[in-house]
C-alpha positions in Angstrom: -7.0 22.2 3.8 -9.4 19.5 2.6 -10.5 16.7 4.9 -11.5 13.1 4.2 -15.2 12.4 4.3 -17.2 9.2 4.3 -18.4 9.9 0.8 -14.7 9.9 -0.4 -14.2 6.4 1.1 -17.5 5.1 -0.3 -16.7 6.4 -3.7 -13.3 4.8 -3.6 -14.8 1.5 -2.5 -17.2 1.7 -5.4 -14.4 2.4 -7.9 -12.3 -0.4 -6.4 -15.2 -2.8 -6.8 -15.8 -1.7 -10.4 -12.1 -2.2 -11.2 -12.1 -5.7 -9.6 -15.3 -6.9 -11.2 -14.5 -5.6 -14.7 -10.9 -7.0 -14.5 -9.7 -3.7 -16.0 -6.0 -4.1 -17.1 -3.8 -2.3 -14.7 -6.8 -1.8 -12.4 -4.8 -2.6 -9.2 -2.2 0.0 -10.1 -4.9 2.6 -10.8 -6.6 1.7 -7.5 -3.3 2.2 -5.7 -2.6 5.5 -7.4 -6.1 6.7 -6.4 -5.5 5.5 -2.8 -2.2 7.3 -2.6 -4.0 10.5 -3.5 -6.8 9.8 -1.1 -4.3 9.0 1.7 -3.2 12.6 1.6 -6.6 13.5 3.1 -6.5 10.6 5.6 -3.0 11.6 6.9 -4.1 15.3 6.9 -1.4 16.5 4.5 -1.9 19.6 2.4 -4.1 18.6 -0.5 -2.9 20.8 -3.3 -1.6 20.3 -6.8 2.0 20.3 -5.8 1.5 17.4 -3.3 -0.6 15.5 -5.7 2.1 15.7 -8.3 4.7 14.7 -5.7 2.8 11.5 -4.8 2.0 10.8 -8.5 5.8 10.9 -9.3 6.4 8.8 -6.1 3.8 6.2 -7.4 5.4 6.1 -10.9 8.8 5.3 -9.3 7.2 2.5 -7.3 5.6 0.7 -10.3 8.5 -1.6 -11.3 8.9 -2.9 -7.8 5.2 -3.4 -7.4 5.1 -5.5 -10.6 8.0 -7.6 -9.3 6.3 -8.0 -5.9 3.1 -9.2 -7.7 5.1 -11.7 -9.7 6.8 -13.0 -6.6 3.5 -13.5 -4.9 2.2 -15.3 -7.9 5.1 -17.7 -7.8 4.5 -18.2 -4.1 0.9 -19.1 -4.7 1.7 -21.5 -7.5 4.5 -23.3 -5.5 2.4 -23.5 -2.3 -0.4 -25.1 -4.4 2.1 -27.7 -5.6 3.4 -28.2 -2.0 7.0 -27.3 -2.8 8.1 -26.3 0.7 11.6 -25.0 -0.2 10.4 -22.8 -3.0 7.4 -21.6 -1.0 9.7 -20.5 1.8 12.1 -18.8 -0.6 9.4 -16.9 -2.4 7.7 -16.1 0.9 10.9 -14.6 2.3 11.4 -12.6 -0.9 7.8 -11.5 -0.8 8.2 -10.3 2.8 11.3 -8.4 1.8 9.3 -6.5 -0.9 6.5 -6.1 1.6 8.8 -4.5 4.2 10.3 -2.0 1.6 6.9 -1.1 0.2 5.4 -0.7 3.6 8.0 1.9 4.2 7.5 3.6 0.9 3.7 3.5 0.5 2.5 3.7 4.1 5.1 5.2 6.4 6.2 7.9 4.1 3.0 9.6 4.9 3.9 9.5 8.6 7.6 10.2 8.4 8.0 12.8 5.6 6.5 16.0 4.3 5.2 16.0 0.7 7.3 19.1 0.0 10.5 17.2 0.3 12.2 15.6 -2.7 11.8 12.0 -3.6 15.3 11.1 -2.6 14.8 12.8 0.7 11.6 10.8 1.2 13.5 7.5 0.6 16.4 8.5 2.8 14.1 9.6 5.7 12.0 6.4 5.5 15.1 4.1 5.6 16.6 6.1 8.5 13.4 5.7 10.5 13.8 1.9 10.5 16.1 2.1 13.5 13.6 4.0 15.7 10.3 2.5 14.5 11.3 -1.1 13.6 8.7 -2.8 15.8 5.7 -1.0 14.3 7.1 -1.2 10.7 7.7 -4.9 11.2 4.2 -5.4 12.6 2.4 -3.5 9.8 4.6 -5.2 7.2 3.6 -8.6 8.7 -0.1 -7.6 8.4 0.3 -6.6 4.8 2.4 -9.8 4.0 -0.3 -12.0 5.5 -3.0 -10.3 3.6 -1.1 -10.7 0.3 -0.4 -14.5 0.8 -3.7 -15.6 2.2 -5.9 -17.2 -0.4 -9.2 -15.4 -1.0 -11.2 -14.3 -4.1 -9.0 -11.3 -5.1 -6.2 -11.6 -7.7 -2.7 -11.2 -6.4 -2.2 -7.5 -7.5 -5.4 -6.4 -5.7 -4.4 -8.3 -2.6 -1.3 -6.0 -2.4 -3.5 -2.9 -2.8 -5.9 -4.1 -0.1 -3.0 -4.8 2.2 -1.6 -1.3 1.8 -5.1 0.3 2.2 -5.6 -1.8 5.4 -2.3 -0.7 6.8 -3.2 3.0 6.2 -6.5 2.5 7.9 -5.0 0.6 10.7 -2.5 3.3 11.4 -5.1 6.1 11.1 -7.9 4.2 12.8 -8.8 7.2 15.0 -9.3 9.4 12.0 -11.3 6.6 10.3 -13.7 6.3 13.3 -14.2 10.1 13.4 -15.2 9.9 9.7 -17.6 7.1 10.2 -19.2 8.7 13.3 -19.9 11.9 11.3 
């Protein structure tokens, strides 16, 4: 079983920076795809071809919702710039709903499921775990949500990716500190 090393993280940060600076079309989706593969190592899952294909298929199924979530966040930013409180609240609530669902499917699926299970089993297990882990899921979703709506230099789609990466690193911070100490 392969393990995550500091050079993997540094290489990913370099690739992420190149994608942001070059404004590569679909760069945020590519960055998220690469992170979902790297997260296998972070969560100490078996890093083999079967699991990589499983998470690639899982990522492909998540793309339509990610595009909608990015559009909702864009509407939120534009309405908040124009000080439309009602529309900002409505799009903020819709954005948090997408954030909650995608926190389950892009972050907690690594904690709750095994990569060997089918995609439908992954979805079913993630939604069943809401009852028992609702506080931590809500807390991490709130972190991602705040990271995606706060205004800073990144485009909206990259803010979503940074939020998901931060959630992974927050939940696996012990593993991250071990990597940095080595």
